[in-house]
KOLDO-579192 format. One record per residue: residue in one letter; x, y, z of N, C-alpha, C in turn. Coordinates in steps of 0.001 Angstrom, whole numbers, padded with zeros to 6 digits, always signed. Layout:
<rs>
AXYZXYZXYZ...
</rs>
This chain:
<rs>
X+012139+004756-007382+012378+006113-006584+012047+005920-005194X+012706+006647-004315+012557+006550-002924+011842+007822-002476X+010693+007565-001729+010048+008792-001123+009947+008818+000374X+010165+010012+001037+009953+010042+002337+008566+010191+002718X+008037+009609+003850+006681+009762+004136+006466+009880+005754X+005538+010256+006169+005044+010272+007513+003731+009495+007609X+003698+008404+008393+002587+007527+008647+001965+008052+009899X+000790+008539+010047+000143+009085+011097-001360+008743+011464X-001713+009004+012550-003040+008965+012991-003675+010253+013396X-004813+010526+013122-005560+011702+013503-006959+011499+013812X-007701+012404+014370-009189+012285+014600-009951+013279+013807X-011131+012694+013374-012033+013581+012677-012754+014370+013702X-013518+015407+013244-014312+016253+014179-015371+015329+015005X-015794+014312+014287-016681+013300+015054-016005+012388+015966X-014662+012306+016095-013894+011559+016822-013473+010219+016272X-013674+009943+014978-013277+008792+014407-011722+008769+014130X-011007+007758+014406-009543+007617+014032-009255+007363+012694X-008362+008157+011975-007985+008124+010633-006452+007713+010462X-006129+006619+009928-004713+006320+009596-004410+006978+008291X-003409+007845+008207-003129+008652+006998-001625+008746+006769X-001218+009161+005592+000116+009327+005090+000276+010647+004439X+001520+011236+004655+001894+012380+004020+003191+012175+003326X+003267+012310+002077+004477+011977+001141+005199+013285+000882X+006621+013278+001085+007406+014316+000549+007647+014098-000782X+006795+014461-001783+006813+014093-003063+006345+015108-004042X+007107+015681-005046+006637+016680-006016+006170+016016-007195X+004934+016375-007878+004658+015888-009202+005411+016280-010237X+005424+015633-011401+006189+015999-012527+005728+017237-013222X+004543+017502-013277+003889+018668-013642+003064+019357-012615X+002882+020755-012774+002088+021353-011668+000625+021394-012212X+000058+020259-012295-001371+020137-012696-002085+019298-011787X-003415+019498-011732-004191+018660-010675-004138+017184-011010X-004065+016909-012364-004123+015424-012893-002768+014850-012461X-001691+015567-012502-000336+015011-012218-000233+014675-010755X-000834+015682-009900-000831+015529-008539-001701+014384-008069X-002990+014301-008669-003751+013220-008399-003074+011800-008814X-002585+011726-009906-001861+010505-010436-000689+009979-009433X+000184+011037-009006+001331+010703-008092+000708+010192-006834X-000241+010905-006154-000893+010635-005044-001454+009200-005005X-002193+008932-006126-002932+007609-006262-001818+006399-006295X-000697+006744-007104+000380+005630-007263+001027+005407-005909X+001207+006468-005153+001928+006381-003840+001057+005748-002735X-000156+006095-002766-001145+005496-001830-001361+003947-002122X-001367+003650-003470-001322+002124-003704-000031+001363-003328X+001009+002172-003566+002441+001468-003074+002445+001302-001683X+001797+002278-000826+001965+002290+000511+001028+001170+001112X-000068+001016+000491-000954-000121+000882-000290-001575+000576X+000323-001615-000689+001082-002794-001003+002279-003112-000008X+002778-002153+000604+003747-002290+001603+003158-002463+002966X+001896-002714+002981+001155-003182+004255+000927-001967+005241X+001043-000727+004764+000620+000371+005492-000791+000542+005633X-001398+000694+006923-002835+000822+007073-003172+002358+006777X-003637+002682+005592-003675+004202+005181-005201+004239+004517X-005817+005153+005150-007234+005552+004612-007220+006893+003889X-006196+007794+004189-006192+009121+003563-004837+009354+003305X-004549+010363+002327-003105+010699+002087-003009+012178+001430X-001756+012679+001416-001447+013904+000773-000055+014041+000429X+000165+014980-000307+001634+015295-000772+001964+016647-000226X+003284+016829+000027+003848+018073+000461+005123+018214-000512X+005213+019413-001141+006281+019617-002033+006442+021321-002216X+007563+021585-002643+007913+023049-002971+007573+023267-004430X+006876+024365-004711+006626+024915-006039+006788+026226-006092X+007662+026857-006917+008016+028225-007129+008365+028974-005783X+009186+028146-004996+009601+028716-003764+008647+028740-002492X+007405+028130-002752+006286+028022-001754+006001+026418-001523X+005714+026376-000263+005262+025008+000205+003938+024678-000303X+003578+023517-000911+002364+023187-001458+001882+021978-000698X+000426+021874-000503-000030+020660+000031-001081+020128-000846X-001204+018948-001242-002271+018313-002004-002714+016992-001435X-004049+016842-001519-004591+015610-000982-006031+015711-000684X-006556+014776+000185-007953+014735+000609-008044+015851+001606X-009258+016144+001954-009701+017208+002814-009153+016832+004369X-009334+015667+004819-008787+015342+006096-007360+015688+006211X-006474+015209+005226-005104+015316+005348-004690+016914+005037X-005243+017508+004287-004984+018961+004178-005372+019742+005361X-006406+019428+006024-006985+020136+007223-005914+019826+008379X-005459+018566+008508-004582+018059+009541-003215+018796+009406X-002702+019036+008138-001533+019764+007937-001707+021226+008320X-002791+021904+007898-002989+023231+008227-003071+023529+009648X-003622+022446+010459-003756+022638+012009-002511+022230+012703X-001778+021348+012086-000610+020676+012955+000738+021025+012395X+000830+021498+011135+002152+021763+010430+002548+020572+009842X+003660+020717+009187+004424+019549+008291+004845+018636+009315X+004494+017233+009097+005013+016295+010158+006409+016009+009846X+007151+015162+010656+008355+014784+010535+008246+013461+009645X+008963+013367+008643+008974+012137+007782+009667+011118+008603X+009081+009825+008794+009510+008851+009550+009635+007540+008800X+009403+007467+007536+009647+006257+006757+009981+006537+005355X+010540+005471+004680+010655+005771+003254+009957+004605+002453X+009558+004849+001201+008885+003888+000377+009536+003887-000961X+009963+002769-001390+010651+002527-002772+009436+002186-003698X+009372+003114-004713+008289+002791-005763+009015+002686-007111X+008616+001675-007792+009333+001424-009095+008431+001942-010327
</rs>
């Protein structure tokens, strides 16, 4: 399956640079475990594709509303900056 993603850099409140990724990907089920499983698989695939990523998250639509799932840094970045433009794709088998 092919996923769109945004590969980004941001700064923590302490000023540390974080390389992170936001995937345009919806889990099969609307459960925390399904979201965690999908994010873990996509993060592993991104690292195998040689992307430098320390954090990540999912963006998807559920019941007509945009949802964000991931670590605190990524969720906070999206809340403050909005949905990024997806600039890459990742094929995952």
